[in-house]
N, C-alpha and C positions, 0 to 999 in steps of 0.2 A: 611631134606634130600629128594632128588628126589625119586618119586615112579615110574617114567617112566623107562621102560626097552628099551635097545638099542641092535641092531644087527649091526655088521660091516661086510659088503660084500666087501672084498678086504683088507686083513690084511697086507698092505705094508707100504711104507714110510709115507703115509698120514693117511690111515685108522687105521693102527697099532698104530701110535703116538696118534691120538685123542682118539681112543678107550681105550688105556692104560691110558691116563690121566683121562678119565671119570671114569674107574674102580678104579684108585687110589684114586679118590674123593668119593668113596663109592657108585657109581651108578652101576646098574646091566648091564653088557655088555656081549654079546654072539658074538664070532668071527668065521666067516667062513674062514678057512685056507686051502691053497692049498698045495704046495710042501713041506713046512716045518711043516705040521701037527703033525707028530710023535714028533718032538723036542718041538714044542709049547705046545703040550698036556702034555709032561713030565717036561719041564723046564719053561714054561711060556714065558713071553715077557720081553726083556731088552731094556731100553731106555737110550741112552746117550744124554745128553742135556746140553747146558750151563746154563739152568735154574735149573739144578739139575738131576743127574743120578738116575735111580731107576729100580728095577726089580720087576715084578709081578710073583712070583713063581708058581701061580696057576691062570689059566683063563678058562672060558668056551670056549673050542675050539672044532670045528666040521669040518669034511671034507665032510659031506653030509647035504645038506640043509634040507632034510626030517627029520633029527634028531633035528633040531633047533626049539625052541619054537617061537610062534608068539610074536612079540615085538611091542611096541608102536612107536618107531622110528627106521627105517632101514636106515642106513647110507651106501650109495653106494660110495665106494672109489676105484672101479676098474678103469683101464684105459678105455676110451671110446671105444677102439678097442675090448673090451670084452662085450659090451652092448648087443650083440646078445644073451648072455646067460641069460639076466634078465627076459624074459618071463617064464623061467623055475625056476629061483631062487626066485623071489619076491612074488608071490601070497600067498604061504603058510606061510610066515614069517611076514607078515604085519597084525596086528590086524585089525578087521573091521573098527575101528575108528582111525587107525594108519596112519602114514605118511611116505613117502620115501623122504630122504634128499640126494640130489646128491651133493657130494663133488668132482666135476669134472670140468675140464677146457673146454673152447670152447663155441660154440653157437648152438642153436637149439637141445639141448639134451633132454630137458624136454618133448616135444610132444610125443616122442616114449614111454616114461615111463608112461605118462598120459594115453596112449592107454592100458597099462597093468593094472594100478591100479585106474585109474580115475583122471581127471584133478584137483579135489579138494583135492587130496592126494599126491601132489608133491610139494617139496620145493627145492631150490637150495642154495648152499653155495659156495662162492668163497674164497679159502684159499690163504693167502699170507704167505707162509711157505717155508723154505729151509730144506728139510729133505730127507734122503736116507735110503734104506734098505741095510745094509752092511753084513748081515749074516742071517742064519736061526733064526727067532724070535728075531732079533737084529736090531734096528732102531737107526740111528744117526741123531738127530735133530741138525741143524747147526745154524739156525737164524730164527726169526719171528715165529708167530704161529697164527695170527689173522684170523678170519672168518667173511665174510660179508654174512649175511643170509637174504633170501627173499622168499616170496610165489610166486609160478608159476601162472601166469595168461596167457598171450600171449605176443607176441613181440610188441604189440601196446598198451596194457593197463597195468598200474601198478597194483600190487596185494595188496598193502597196508600192514599194520602191524597188524598181528593177535595175538590172545591170545596164540596160540600154538607156534608162533615165540618167544614170550616172555618167555614162559615156557622152551623151548629148550635152549634159550640163557641163562636162569638162570642155567641150568645144566652145560653148557659149562663154564660159569663164575665160578661156584663152582669148576670146574676142572682147574681153573686159565688159561683159554683160552679166549683171548680177543674177543668179538663179537660185531659187528656193525649190526644193524637192518636196512634193506633196504626196502623202500616202493615200489621200482621198481627193480625187479630182473634183467630185461634186461638192465637197465642202469648200474647196477653193473657188469654185464657180459661184456659190452662194455668197462668199465673202466679197467677190468682185462686183456682184450684182448690187450689193449694198451701196456701192458708189455709182454704178452705171445707170441704174434705174432712175434715181432722183436727178442726177446732173444731166444725163442725156435728155431725159423727158423735159425737165424744166427749162433747159436751155432753148429748146424749140418753142415751147409754149410761151415763155416770158420773153423771148428774143434777147437772151442775156448770156454774157460770159460767166464763167464759174465765179470770178471775183465779185461780180455784181450780185449774183444770187447770195453769196456769203455776206456781202455788205449790208444787206437789208434784213432786219430782225425777223420779219414775217416769212420771207422766202428761206432764210436760213432754218427757221423752225420747221417750215414745210419739208425741206430736204431731210431734216432729221426724222420727222415723222414718217416719211416714205421709207427711210432706212429701217426704222423699227418694224414696219410691216414686212420688209424683206427678211428680217431676222426671224419674225414669227413664222413665215412660210418655211424657212430653212429648218426651224425646230420641228415642224411637223413631219419632216423627212429625216428626223434624228440627226440633223446637222446643227449642233448647238454652237453658235459662234461665240467668241470670247466677249465678256461683258464690256470690255473697253474698245471693241472693234469700231463702234459707231464714233466714239470720241476720236480715235486715231484717224478715221476717214475724214472727219470734220477738220481735224488739225492739219492733215496733209493738204486739204483743199484750201485752207487758210493760207498755207505757205506756198502753194502752187502759183506760178506766174499766170497772169491773166490768160485764160484759155477758152477757146470755143470747142466744144465737144464734137466728136465725129458725127453725131446725129444732127447737130446744128449745121455743120459744114455741108453735109449731104442735103439738108433741107434747103439751104441757101442756094445750092448748085442745082436744085431740082433733080436730085438723084433719089432713087428709092431709099426709104428709111429702114434700118434694121429693126423695125418695130416688133415683129413677132419674136425674134430671138431674144431681145433685150427686155421687153415688157410683156408681150403677149404670152410666151411660153411660161414665164414665172407666174403670171396671173392664172393661167390654166392649171398649173401645178397647185396653186392655192385653192381653186375651185374643186379640184380632184379630192383634196384633203379636207374640204369643208371649212377652210380658213377664210375668215372675213377680212378683206384688205380694201376698204372703201377708197382710200386715197390713190392706191395703185390702179384700181379699177377706173376711177375718174381720169387719172393721168392717161391711161390707155385709150379711153373713149375720146378725150380731147385730141390726142395725137392722131387717132384714126380720122377724126373730122378734118383736122388741118391737112393731113396727107391727102385725103379724098378731094378736098376743095382745091388744093394745089394741082392735082393731077386731072381733075374733072371727072373722077370716077366716084359717083355718088353712092354706088353700091359696094364700095370696098369694105 
């Protein structure tokens, strides 16, 4: 059995699911909970999943980070739009020899976290999962659950595979969560962006689920063209993705159950969009390298307009 303790910062569709699976496997987990703290404290967490429904009637739930113990692994599963809170949340709950594991989408997230806890105490995880929070303390897992795990180094140098990666991977596998270890976290981030940029962006602009995007020949082609631009940016940073990666992502999406992306759900709920992390930062990376990506640029401009119109901020 694992002796490592885990803290979950962001007990939502992703953090709540993975944290609950870890606890179900007998691992010590502490959850920072926001709006549904009272219900989670009294009733625990409920997970509906095609892999088996379960309820944890009791969990270590907190609504104040100062009440949480320091843990070996702190999983950050907040939306990146809330990362400005992390300088206050992280320092007291990471053990001196502990690590922060970011389960967040996008690019160039780790450097800000490294400024808080130190570069050698940051890892990243790319989640391929379809999961939604459907009620207080209630998470609906729809499809997939794999994590690609890597050490943070920088955008130019791979971090390699460390002993602590293997240890954390063992904990997740104990919880029946598939894990792939990556020698190069930035390579893995670019691979994930091949899916995240087209489907998150198009789902908002087109007001569509993933299956609707794929069913129409024109929007399917548009998704593929956006993917090719992401691959081009990655290549400019010496991250050469496999030739069949685009086909694999298209095939996975074809097989995926009808799904509203996280950005579309945020848009519908009038929450801030993870626009910069998922689209803006990769676009800036392209500009820095002199790479022309007209479709990603237009996608970003359209999303900025929609987000500004919805929030009333015309200067956004």
